[in-house]
N, C-alpha and C positions, 0 to 999 in steps of 0.2 A: 161615471164621473172618468173624465179622459186620464191618461196617466201623464203627467207631467215630461215633457220632451229634455232632455237631458242637455246641460249646457254645451256647445262645440263650437269653438275657435273661429273665429273668420280666418281658415286657413286660406293664404298667398294661393291662386290660380292663373296666377298672372308668369306668362313668360318671361323671363329677363329681358330687357332691349339689350337689340348687337351694341355692342361696345361700352357694356356697360360691366361695373365688377362684379358684381353678379351671376354675369352670364360666365364667367371664370368659376364660379364656383357652386354652381348648383350643378347636381349630380346628371348625372345621363342627358336622357332627351328633353332639352327645354319647355317641349310642350308634355313633359311627362309629370304625372303627380299621384304623389300617395301619402294621404295624411293620415295619422295617427286616430285611431278609432275610440270613443265613444269611453272605454274602460284604461284609454294609456292615457286619456285626459285625466278620470279620474284616481289614478294611479302617482300621475304629475300632481294634482291638488296634495294627495293628501301626503306624498311624499316628501314636497321640496315648500309645505303648507303654501302652498298658493291660491288664490284666491280666483274667480272669477275675472274681475278688476285685473289681473296681471296678465291675462289673453285679451286686452282688445289695445294692446300699444304696442309694434312692433318696433325693436332696434337691430341696428348692422344688416338694416336689409342689403345694402351695396347695390342701389336703382342709380346710383348716379353715372357718367360716363365715365369712360379711364381718359386721363390727361398727364403727361408726364413732365416734369417740369427738367428731365436730365436730358439731351444732346446722345446722341450714338459718337463715339469716341474713335469709328473707321473714319480713315479720309476716303474721300471720292476714289482716289486711284483706286485701293483697296474694295470698295463699294462696287466699284467697274469690272474688278477682278470676277468677286463670283455671278454679277451679271452674263461676264461673258462665258463662264460655264454651265451655269443652268437656264440663263436665257432670263430675261429683267422681270419676266410676269411670274417668275419665281422666289425674288425677295421682298422682303418688306422694311421699311424703319419705320411703321404705323405706329402706334403708341397703342392701340389696343391690343394688335397682334404682336407685343414686345411681351407685354405681361403678359397678355394665354398662355404664353406657350415656354412663356417661366412656373407656373406653378400647375401643382396636382394636387389630391383632397386630402389635405388630412385640414386637422379643428385648427390646427394653428394658424394657415393659412386660409383658413375662412372667417377669422375672428379677423383676420387684417384685412381683409376686402373688403369685407362687413363697411371697415373705419375707413374705406377710401386707400388705404397703406399697402403700396408699394416695391417691395425690398429689393428686389433686384433684376435685373431685366438684361436681355441680349442687346449688346450694337445694332444687330441684323437677323432676321430671320429667315430664313434658309431654304426652300422646297427640292432636295433632288429630286432628280429624276429616275437614277436608276446606277447601279455598285459605279459606273463611271465618272457621274458624278465624285461622289462621295471619294472614290482616291484622286482626283484633280485638286476635292474643296482639302483633305488633309493634307496636301504634300501642300500645297499652296498654304495653312494652316501653319504647319511646322515653319514651313523659309521664313510668314512675318511674326511667328509667334503668336498667334490671335487664338485664345479658345476656342472649344468645340466642347456643345452639350448638344445631347440628342434627348428630340420626344418625339416619344409615338402615340399612346393613349393617353397620356396624361391620369391615369384615374392612379400615381403614385403615392402611398402614403405617408412619405418618409424624407421629403423635404431633397429626394432624391434630381429634381431639375432645375433646380434653383441656380442659374448663371452669375456667381457668384461674383466675377471677373469678368463680365462683360459678356466679348465676342459672339458670337453666333450659335445660334439654336440651328439644329438641320430638323426638322417636321419629316419622319420618315413615311407617316398615314397619306400623305396628299399625294402623292404617285406607287410609293415601293411598298404596294398594296395586293401587291398579284399570287394566286394559286398558281405556281409554275409548273410541276409534276407530281402525279400522283403514278409511283411506280409499284404495279399490286406484283408482280413478281416476289418483290421485297418487301411491299406490307408499309410502303414508305410513301412521304409527302415530300415533295422542298418550298418550301414558299419566299418568300418575302418577308420582313421584319415587321412590315407595318401593317399586314393584313389583319383584321380585327378578328374574335375568336367567332359571329354568329357568321361570316362570310366564310370562313375556314370550315369551322364546321358544315353548313350548308354546303360547299361544296364537295367533300365528303359523304357526308347524307344521301347526295345527287350524281355519283361515281357514275355508277352504269348511263346517266343522259350527257353527264358532261364530256366522260373521259372512255366513255363506253367500255366502263369494268364490268367484270364479271358477278361485281358485289357490290355491296355499298358499306359507306366505313363510318369510323369514328374516329375524333384523336383522343378523346377521355377525358378533356382536362375544362373545369367548368369552376372559375370562380365566382365568387359573389360579384366578380366585376368584369364577369365576361363578354357581355352586352358591349361594353367600352371600353376593353385590353386589347391588345395584340397581341402575338405569337412572340414577335421579338422581347417583348417587355415581360412576360411570363416566362424566357430564356433567363436574360439579362437576372434578372432580380431574384431566381429561384423557385418561383411560385409556384402553390400550389391549387389544385383544381376538388370539387366538392366530391367528387367520386375518387381520387386518388388510392384510395385504400386499397383498389383492384387495381387501377389503372395505374399508377405509379406521380410520383410528382414529374415536374417538366423537367428538372434533371436525369432524368428517369428515361425521359420520351426521347431525348433527341440524341442522333445518331451522326449526325456532322454537322459543323458550323463554316461559314463564309465571312470573315474581318476584314479591314481595313484601317492599319495603326497607320502611324506615325512613321513605326521602325520600317513598313510593310505591308502585302498585301497577301492571305493567305487563308490555304481552304483545308479542312481534316479531313483524314479519312473517310468513310461508311462503310468500314468493314464493321461487321456485328459485336469482334474483340478481334484485339491483335496483342500478342505481349513486346509489346515495343517502349517498353520504356515509357512514365509518370506522361500521361494524357493530355495533351495541349485542349485538347480538345475540353477535356472536364477544365481548366483553369481558365478558359475564359466562359464559362456558365458562373453566372454570379457576380457577372465581374461590374455590371451595373454601368458601363460605359466610361470605367475609367481605363480599358488598356485602349482602344477601339470602337469601331462601329459594327456591329450585327447588319450584316446584309442577303446572307439566304442563309436558310439553318432550313437541316432535313432531322422529319421527326419519326418515330414511330403510328404507326396509325395499327386499327381495333377493327373487326365487322361489327357494321353497326346492325343488332340486331335486337332492337325493342319490344318484340312481340314476344321475344322470353324474360324482359325484366319483373321480380319478382320483390311487391313492396310487404313491407312487417314494419310492428312496433308494437314496443314494452315497456310495461312500469315496473320499474325496481322498487323495491322498496328501502332504498338506501343509496348513498354517491360510494357507497366501498362496494354492494356487492354491482352496483352498476362496473365499476373498474375492474373487479378481478372476474365478471362473466367478458367483457371486452376484452382481456387478455390471453383469457380461456379463446376466446373466438380469436383472434388473431394470429397465438401462438401454434393451432390446431389445426395445421397441414391438410383443410378438406376443401380447401380455398374459400378467398374472401371477400368479404360483399363489397360493393362500389363507394354509395355513398353510409355514412354507419355515423352517426351524431348519437353522445352520453349526454344529456346536460343534467346540471347539480340542481342541490334542491332549489333554490333562488329562483335559476330559470328557469325552472317545470313549473313552481308554482306562478310565477309571475307570466310566464307563456300560459299557459292554462286559462289563466283571467282574463288578459290580454287581447287572449283568441278565442273568449266565450264560453268556455265549456261546460253546459248544462249544469245544473247546482243536483240535479239527479246521478249526474255519473259522476260528480266530486263526491257526492255522500256515498253513491258506488265501491269507489275506489276507498275511503276513508273503513268502511265496514272489512273490507276485504285487509286493512292494514296499510294502506296505502296512506300513510297521513301529511298532511303539509308539512312542506320545510321540513320532508326526509326522503321524499318520494322522488325517482329520477327516472324522464323523460328517456327514452330509447329510441331512432329514427332512424330507417334504412332502405337502403334496395340491394338485391343483384340482378347483375349483367351477365351474361354469357350463353353458352349453349343452355339447351335447353334442360338436357338431365345434369350439369351441370349446378343450375342456379334453381334446381328443385333440392336436390342436394343440400347445397351449402344453407336455404334456407333451413330445411327439417332439422336440419345442425347447428345452427342458428337457436333454431327452435325448444331446441335439448336444450342445450346450456344454459338458456336464460332461464328457464323450466329449474333445473338444480337450482339458482339463484334465485328463485320466489317469486320472478317474471311473471307479471301477468302479460297474455299478450294482446294488445285491439288490433290487430287487425291492420290494415292499410292506408286507411284511411290518413291517418296522420300523415304520412309519410306522403301521397301524393301534396295532399293541400299543402305542403312544404315545401314542396318539388314546383308547384304553380308560383309559388309567389318569391322564390329561394334568391332572385336578380334584383327582385325591388324594394326591399326594406334600406337601403340608403338613401329612397327616396325621403325619408321624414326627414331628415337629418335639418335641411333647410328650414323646416316649418320650427322643429324646435329650435333653432337656431334663434327663429327671429321673435321668439319670445323668452331669451337669457337664459336656456338649457341644452346642454352640450354634451353629446352620447360620443362615445370615441372608444378604440380597442387597442388590445395590444394583445399577441400574441406570443408562442411559445415553445420552444419542443422538449419535452422532459422526458429522461428512462422510470418504465414502472417503480423504482423503489424510492425512486424522489415526489413520485406524484401528487402525496398525499400532501406532504409537507409544505412543497410549492403552492398548491391548492389552500391551503391555510395561511400561508405567510402571506402571500399578495394578499389574498380577501382582508385576511387582518388590517393591514393596511388602508385597504381601500375603505374597507368598512369601520373606519378612527377615523375617517372622516365626514364631518357631519350632513344626514342628509342627500349621500350617498350611494348609489345602487351598482352593485357587482352582480351583473350576472354570468355565468364562467360554463363552455362546453365542450370538450372534447373530437375534432372530428377527422381529427386524418390519424391513421392507425396503424403502426408498425409493430411485428413479434418483439423489437428492443421497446419498446414506447406509445409516445402517442403528442398528440397537442392539447395545450388547454389554449384556449380564446377568451380573453377578459375584455366583459362590455359594460363599460361605468357609465353613468349617466348619475350630472350634478350641473349645481348651477355656478360659473365662477365668476371673483371681481376681473375681470379682464384677461389679457393674454398670456401675461408675465405670472396671473395664478395660475393658469392650466399648467404652461411650460413647468412651475417647479412638481405639480402635482405630476402629472407626469412621467419624469423623471425619476420622483423615487417608489411611483411603480417599477422603471426599469431598474432603478436600483433592486429590488425585492426580488426581483424574479432571476435577477443576477447572482443575488445573495442568500436563494432555497434553491439554487443545482439550475434552473432554465437556459435556455438557450438565450441570447438576444432577440433573435427573429426565427421563427417556423415559415414564415412563406411572404413577409411584406417583403424581404429585403431590410437593406440598411439605413442607404443615403445616408440624408448626414444626422440627419435625426439621432441616429443610436448612435452614431458614429464615435464619438467621446468616448465611450464605452470599450470601443476595440479591442483596444492594447490591452485591459486588466482582463478580455476576456481568452483570447488569443493566445497574449505574451508574447514579451519579448521578439522572439526568434519568429515566430511563424509573422507576425508582422514584417520584420527585417526579411523573411522572401519574397512579400506579399509586393512592399516592395522594391525591391531588385527585380521584381517583373518587370512590377512598374516603368523603371529606369527603361528597364530593356525595350518593352513597346513605345514608351509614352517617354523621350529624355528628356525633353524640355517641359512638362508637367504642360500640355494643353488640353489634354483630355479629359473632362468633367473636371476640373480641377478645383479647389474652396473645401477639403475636410469629406469627399466622397470616401466612403469606407475607412474614412479614418487616417486614408494615406497620404496626407500632407497637412497634416495638425501640429502647428507645430509645437512640438511640448512641452515648450515653456510656458505655453498660456492652456495647455488640457485643465492647467484643476479652475480654469475660469470658464472652459467651457462647455466643461460636463456639470450641468444643470441640478446638481444633486439637493433632495430636501436635508433639514437639518430636522 
């Protein structure tokens, strides 16, 4: 008797047509798809009480052509002025282009676009060719009081790109995407902000061929959005890559920056250290386009030695054991792993099922005392010098053993590495059938980690039929991050916004930072004053006033700098 084939939804493999809403919100390459496997479908049906019929009709696909009912507000003379600066071929008032460069990749934006809703667009899209163009543009916009928004990779997940006051959007990836210099003596790279992750990393890996260098190099920065995010975006949002435990976050990699602001143009020094007062270089990191436009950046680079990479994975008996071992590893001062991740019990068990762990392996783990909804998976790699990688892996295994972890070899980490950039491709498949998957992340100190984990999970799980998977993936001697992945079905965008706001409330209430590596944007901005306090916000506003006295740079709530205090209560979408 032949086995019955499992039901498989008719996942879409139609690339979105140019000019459609879906072409804006689809993640990544328009011709690339990764569909949920059979185990995913089984889980979704069980979790949400869905049947095969629920997967036979789509909603909110956004296949319609974008058409705006709002003409631009710039005058013909103003448009001609921009054409004189960059060339007429580098400006457009096309409806689709105005919408495309106004949106990132938040769930909220996908929901809106799927219904054909366009919230905010610029009046004109401008593609500067070089930093002199940017200087002339900012000088002109300052004189004319025209708002300026900056768009690079477009992978923002915090509503950071919305031109809520019209004006112009500068697209940095079209022309300002060059690798400018490799300084092998100083081990630094100087690039333009619009260079995408793969182009940057490939140039470093091929340094002998491209720059006549003696060694190959790596940037060490690999966010999940690596293939579709830019170096400039990493810097201005304080991004973090999957190998940050060894290489550091984007803020740690920056040596110097060059900016164009309404107040003037400047470049910070590239000394390795200097005791010359508070560093403007640090002030500009994470500024999210509110002070000026990043036009060049110099970063640390590292020797590329993939032949020395070592993989490991463990199963810990409990979340407590996984956390304690991880703290000891990063505080051990023998060196750190590059990739290091621990999944909580729900993420571990769902992950094992979703990726098809053989029943015999599951039975073996149970017999060894690694019980479902208690056990926690750990994945990692070590990079660097050969002797270093041997030492660090050996010490990690010793510590893990003390916390009763079972060594699983390197297979799990190798498998994860092969698919680490493709997971976001599934979100449109789920969206088509009314299922929402999203994330929020936070930084937390070790002494608050368990309270934060319990408190946020309790809130999320209080909502009926909602999945919550959590992992930590960026580690420091003083703490780590928690990455909450939640899956549910929502009654439209307002229902989703209220739920998301409640999660942010719980993160702040239980001692987490508002963001660990995605930035603030406009989504989290209403919480900034409570988070930093009035005095620190006053400092940021003073800097804003200096760099941008007429508030033309990314105005409309970015970082909470120009929110109306009288309306803050209405702008914070708090849960009841």
